[in-house]
Every structure is written in C-alpha cells, then in structure tokens.
C-alpha positions in Angstrom: 50.0 -7.7 -35.2 48.2 -9.4 -32.2 44.4 -9.8 -32.5 43.8 -10.3 -28.7 44.2 -7.8 -25.9 47.4 -8.4 -24.0 45.4 -8.8 -20.7 41.9 -10.0 -20.4 39.5 -7.1 -19.9 36.2 -7.7 -18.2 33.5 -5.8 -20.0 31.9 -2.9 -18.2 28.6 -3.4 -20.0 26.6 -6.6 -20.6 24.2 -7.2 -23.4 20.7 -8.6 -22.7 21.8 -12.2 -23.2 24.7 -11.9 -20.8 22.7 -9.9 -18.3 20.0 -12.6 -18.3 22.6 -15.3 -17.8 24.1 -13.3 -14.9 20.7 -13.2 -13.2 19.8 -16.8 -14.1 16.8 -15.6 -16.2 15.7 -16.2 -19.7 16.6 -13.5 -22.2 13.0 -13.1 -23.1 12.0 -12.6 -19.5 14.5 -9.7 -19.1 13.2 -8.2 -22.4 9.6 -8.4 -21.2 10.4 -6.9 -17.8 12.4 -4.1 -19.6 9.4 -3.2 -21.7 7.1 -3.3 -18.7 9.5 -1.1 -16.7 9.9 -3.6 -13.9 13.4 -4.9 -14.6 16.8 -3.7 -13.7 18.2 -0.4 -14.8 19.8 -0.3 -18.2 21.5 2.1 -20.6 20.6 2.7 -24.2 23.7 3.3 -26.2 22.3 4.2 -29.6 20.2 1.1 -30.5 22.0 -1.1 -28.1 20.7 -2.0 -24.6 23.4 -2.5 -22.0 23.5 -3.4 -18.3 26.1 -3.0 -15.7 26.8 -5.8 -13.2 26.5 -3.2 -10.4 22.9 -2.3 -11.5 22.0 -6.0 -11.9 23.3 -6.8 -8.4 21.6 -3.8 -6.9 18.3 -4.8 -8.5 18.6 -8.4 -7.4 19.5 -7.4 -3.9 16.7 -5.0 -3.5 14.2 -7.8 -3.1 16.4 -10.0 -0.9 14.5 -11.6 1.9 16.0 -12.9 5.2 14.1 -15.7 6.8 
C-alpha cells in the first residue's frame, strides 16, 4: 500500500512555523502578535492554530505602501 498521496497536495492551512516562514517572520513574533491581537487572522481548530495563505497575504497587503 503506498504511503504517499498520488499527487502532491498543497495544504490549505499552515501552522505557526510555516505561516511565519511564509511572511518572513520569526515564529515567536507571530505568536506574540497573535496574543496581542495585531497579527493576521487565524483559525483555532481544537488546540491547533492554523492560518490560510489568503489571510496571510491579505494581512501583509493591508499595510502595503507605494512610494
């Protein structure tokens, strides 16, 4: 029985470490911002914290500045 998916599947949800990497931040920074209520939107799935790439991108783009 194969142990891998037949086709690579991109995860819909990212954990804190992957979300921090996606944003170019330290994991600890993202955790602190989450507890302060200033970070990107997230979902709590039981005890797990998960982020979507769409929410991360929207949060990052919100403060985008054009010179």
